[in-house]
Backbone as CSV, one residue per row, in Angstrom:
resi,resn,N_x,N_y,N_z,CA_x,CA_y,CA_z,C_x,C_y,C_z
1,UNK,152.454,150.223,112.908,153.348,149.138,113.249,152.481,147.840,112.797
2,UNK,151.073,147.653,112.882,150.637,146.558,112.591,150.691,146.369,111.071
3,UNK,150.828,147.261,110.327,150.870,147.130,108.772,152.139,146.227,108.499
4,UNK,153.299,146.416,109.299,154.469,145.461,109.080,154.029,144.041,109.068
5,UNK,153.565,143.798,110.130,153.215,142.458,110.606,152.187,141.814,109.690
6,UNK,150.993,142.715,109.108,150.145,142.312,108.139,150.759,141.823,107.000
7,UNK,151.692,142.427,106.455,152.344,142.220,105.245,153.133,140.952,105.344
8,UNK,153.970,140.746,106.398,154.584,139.610,106.747,153.748,138.420,106.821
9,UNK,152.671,138.685,107.659,151.707,137.437,107.814,151.063,136.988,106.369
10,UNK,150.901,137.869,105.514,150.202,137.649,104.221,151.140,136.860,103.444
11,UNK,152.598,137.414,103.417,153.607,136.432,102.704,153.739,135.206,103.434
12,UNK,153.810,135.003,104.517,153.851,133.532,105.233,152.718,132.860,104.700
13,UNK,151.449,133.245,104.762,150.472,132.569,104.467,150.412,132.007,103.018
14,UNK,150.867,132.852,102.113,151.171,132.510,100.679,152.121,131.430,100.645
15,UNK,153.203,131.702,101.275,154.242,130.761,101.395,153.944,129.272,101.799
16,UNK,153.153,129.330,102.853,152.757,128.060,103.587,151.675,127.364,102.561
17,UNK,150.945,128.166,101.945,149.935,127.448,100.792,150.712,127.004,99.747
18,UNK,151.792,127.578,99.244,152.531,127.092,98.108,153.244,125.753,98.581
19,UNK,153.736,125.779,99.917,154.488,124.575,100.449,153.386,123.290,100.501
20,UNK,152.075,123.678,101.057,151.097,122.811,100.887,150.770,121.940,99.612
21,UNK,150.698,122.970,98.640,150.405,122.345,97.415,151.684,121.827,96.825
22,UNK,152.834,122.081,97.160,154.064,121.439,96.592,154.019,119.998,97.219
23,UNK,153.550,119.870,98.428,153.588,118.581,99.111,152.603,117.701,98.444
24,UNK,151.359,118.206,97.864,150.503,117.422,97.229,151.052,116.822,95.834
25,UNK,151.653,117.809,95.185,152.225,117.415,93.947,153.363,116.418,94.210
26,UNK,154.154,116.492,95.164,155.129,115.506,95.219,154.579,114.310,95.761
27,UNK,153.641,114.244,96.761,153.293,112.858,97.239,152.604,112.218,96.071
28,UNK,152.012,112.797,95.241,151.440,112.017,94.011,152.069,112.401,92.661
29,UNK,153.507,112.386,92.734,154.186,112.742,91.642,154.020,111.832,90.187
30,UNK,153.830,112.438,89.256,153.783,111.628,87.967,154.655,112.472,87.078
31,UNK,155.261,111.704,86.076,156.142,112.546,85.066,155.316,113.626,84.433
32,UNK,153.970,113.448,84.359,153.515,114.568,83.581,153.324,115.863,84.566
33,UNK,153.471,115.663,85.695,153.181,116.778,86.526,154.624,117.430,86.797
34,UNK,155.572,117.316,86.140,156.889,117.954,86.221,156.740,119.413,86.118
35,UNK,156.018,119.997,85.197,155.837,121.333,84.790,155.265,121.948,86.094
36,UNK,154.160,121.534,86.523,153.608,122.112,87.796,154.542,121.914,88.895
37,UNK,155.219,120.889,89.082,156.257,120.762,90.065,157.286,122.077,90.037
38,UNK,157.743,122.118,88.849,158.798,123.264,88.593,158.148,124.635,88.915
39,UNK,157.003,124.790,88.462,156.237,126.095,88.835,156.099,126.308,90.301
40,UNK,155.627,125.328,90.946,155.549,125.438,92.510,157.050,125.692,93.241
41,UNK,157.820,124.967,92.757,159.372,125.369,93.275,159.813,126.701,92.953
42,UNK,159.296,127.376,91.959,159.813,128.723,91.625,158.851,129.578,92.317
43,UNK,157.592,129.169,92.511,156.840,129.956,93.557,157.273,129.861,94.892
44,UNK,157.891,128.783,95.256,158.353,128.703,96.698,159.503,129.652,96.917
45,UNK,160.370,129.844,95.832,161.520,130.610,95.789,161.459,132.032,95.820
46,UNK,160.088,132.238,95.024,159.901,133.980,94.992,159.086,134.035,96.494
47,UNK,158.467,133.144,97.006,157.842,133.269,98.264,158.929,133.653,99.321
48,UNK,159.962,132.833,99.384,161.036,133.121,100.269,161.666,134.433,100.022
49,UNK,161.810,134.956,98.806,162.354,136.221,98.573,161.224,137.227,99.024
50,UNK,160.033,137.059,99.051,158.978,138.087,99.483,159.038,138.192,101.105
51,UNK,159.244,136.974,101.633,159.372,136.965,103.027,160.532,137.697,103.427
52,UNK,161.686,137.495,102.859,163.015,137.974,103.104,162.787,139.755,102.902
53,UNK,162.075,140.165,102.033,161.709,141.504,101.859,161.030,142.059,103.051
54,UNK,160.354,141.413,103.700,159.714,141.762,104.796,160.542,142.002,106.072
55,UNK,161.669,141.304,105.930,162.757,141.452,107.086,163.237,142.830,107.180
56,UNK,163.410,143.579,106.245,163.765,144.865,106.239,162.880,145.816,107.033
57,UNK,161.634,145.433,106.975,160.575,146.317,107.629,160.601,145.931,109.166
58,UNK,161.176,145.031,109.396,161.003,144.508,110.704,162.418,144.365,111.526
59,UNK,163.402,144.984,111.015,164.781,144.836,111.512,164.857,145.471,112.932
60,UNK,163.905,146.394,113.307,164.015,146.807,114.709,163.052,146.163,115.867
61,UNK,162.588,145.000,115.467,161.734,144.311,116.343,162.541,143.183,117.070
62,UNK,162.477,143.055,118.223,163.082,142.169,118.889,162.254,141.279,119.608
63,UNK,162.395,139.825,119.429,161.441,139.012,119.911,162.361,138.005,121.050
64,UNK,161.827,138.114,122.297,162.322,137.232,123.363,162.546,135.831,122.938
65,UNK,163.852,135.252,123.255,163.906,133.892,122.955,163.045,133.070,123.569
66,UNK,162.529,133.276,124.650,161.309,132.478,125.371,160.283,132.174,124.402
67,UNK,160.016,133.273,123.508,158.812,133.017,122.756,158.978,131.880,121.590
68,UNK,160.246,131.828,121.245,160.706,130.726,120.260,160.539,129.391,120.911
69,UNK,161.005,129.339,122.255,160.881,128.147,122.871,159.405,127.591,123.172
70,UNK,158.566,128.666,123.334,157.056,128.336,123.390,156.586,127.699,121.985
71,UNK,157.042,128.319,121.087,156.771,127.860,119.780,157.221,126.427,119.458
72,UNK,158.506,126.202,119.851,159.153,124.883,119.770,158.410,123.831,120.566
73,UNK,157.818,124.159,121.723,157.117,123.193,122.419,155.648,122.994,122.181
74,UNK,155.327,123.637,120.972,154.079,123.508,120.576,153.104,124.580,121.241
75,UNK,153.594,125.390,121.947,152.426,126.279,122.762,152.328,127.590,121.991
76,UNK,151.300,127.945,122.430,150.870,129.265,121.753,151.675,130.451,122.225
77,UNK,152.509,131.203,121.383,153.217,132.329,121.703,152.643,133.497,122.616
78,UNK,151.148,133.620,122.302,150.595,134.524,123.133,150.507,134.295,124.687
79,UNK,150.597,132.884,124.918,150.740,132.601,126.380,151.984,132.994,126.962
80,UNK,152.868,133.357,126.273,154.102,134.028,126.855,153.916,135.338,127.439
81,UNK,153.123,136.222,126.526,152.705,137.412,127.047,151.828,137.471,128.023
82,UNK,150.889,136.455,128.112,149.948,136.569,129.377,150.778,136.018,130.570
83,UNK,151.547,135.044,130.475,152.352,134.692,131.674,153.313,135.828,132.052
84,UNK,153.975,136.548,131.130,154.701,137.690,131.678,153.854,138.727,132.437
85,UNK,152.724,138.999,131.901,151.872,139.892,132.564,151.364,139.437,133.985
86,UNK,151.058,138.259,133.985,150.772,137.568,135.141,151.856,137.604,136.252
87,UNK,153.042,137.444,135.893,154.270,137.453,136.734,154.458,138.945,137.174
88,UNK,154.429,139.781,136.107,154.407,141.281,136.636,153.369,141.646,137.592
89,UNK,152.143,141.221,137.332,151.120,141.606,138.313,151.418,140.985,139.855
90,UNK,151.899,139.786,139.766,152.257,139.041,141.163,153.330,139.817,141.731
91,UNK,154.444,140.342,140.923,155.446,140.968,141.497,154.925,142.353,141.881
92,UNK,154.195,143.029,141.125,153.614,144.267,141.730,152.880,144.165,143.114
93,UNK,152.186,142.982,143.187,151.380,142.929,144.422,152.543,142.672,145.577
94,UNK,153.462,141.865,145.312,154.329,141.721,146.265,155.066,142.967,146.688
95,UNK,155.456,143.840,145.669,156.207,145.255,145.988,155.117,146.149,146.712
96,UNK,153.888,146.168,146.213,152.857,146.907,146.987,152.748,146.446,148.452
97,UNK,152.785,145.159,148.619,152.508,144.623,150.257,153.883,145.179,150.878
98,UNK,155.012,145.157,150.294,156.103,145.653,151.115,156.061,147.167,151.291
99,UNK,155.634,147.916,150.402,155.589,149.293,150.477,154.458,149.539,151.671
100,UNK,153.294,148.933,151.625,152.252,148.976,152.552,152.909,148.794,153.974
101,UNK,153.520,147.629,154.093,154.142,147.234,155.327,155.209,148.385,155.849
102,UNK,156.079,149.043,154.952,157.019,149.909,155.354,156.123,151.098,155.778
103,UNK,155.117,151.524,155.159,154.371,152.672,155.622,153.905,152.458,156.832
104,UNK,153.263,151.225,157.174,152.572,150.995,158.218,153.659,151.234,159.574
105,UNK,154.938,150.442,159.179,155.860,150.415,160.228,156.336,152.025,160.580
106,UNK,156.430,152.634,159.469,156.823,154.042,159.556,155.919,154.930,160.464
107,UNK,154.679,154.796,160.270,153.519,155.414,160.885,153.696,154.908,162.468
108,UNK,153.720,153.700,162.726,153.953,153.385,164.117,155.135,153.943,164.612
109,UNK,156.294,154.002,163.981,157.518,154.468,164.601,157.337,155.905,164.867
110,UNK,156.737,156.676,163.938,156.331,158.205,164.204,155.618,158.160,165.381
111,UNK,154.411,157.536,165.502,153.549,157.685,166.632,154.350,157.425,167.988
112,UNK,155.094,156.234,167.949,155.980,155.920,169.155,156.903,156.954,169.508
113,UNK,157.573,157.640,168.464,158.400,158.760,168.926,157.684,160.020,169.432
114,UNK,156.495,160.242,168.982,155.562,161.408,169.351,155.220,161.097,170.670
115,UNK,154.630,159.809,171.160,154.430,159.396,172.460,155.563,159.802,173.391
116,UNK,156.879,159.417,173.050,157.968,159.627,173.917,158.464,161.233,174.075
117,UNK,157.825,161.898,173.343,158.185,163.397,173.482,157.492,164.025,174.680
């Protein structure tokens, strides 16, 4: 499964680098740099096509919308996983406490019933 993401990551890194270089060319544009600009624009289009090809490999991957909200907020999406695990652990502790309380109550009730016999 990691290979799927490795390929996507590689394509995105290439695309980002092309965009960075395109920004440099555009920010200091001279008529003599038109050929380089055209080449970078074509590279950008090819890069988008390469990223789109990766989509076919990842069609079965579902990403919770909350992850995108984290990204939009400038937060690390790995924090989403960490916080989900922390919430699950806290909920697990709550449920464990309830189970322990029920077991204890059940034992006391059984003891009480045995005493009355």
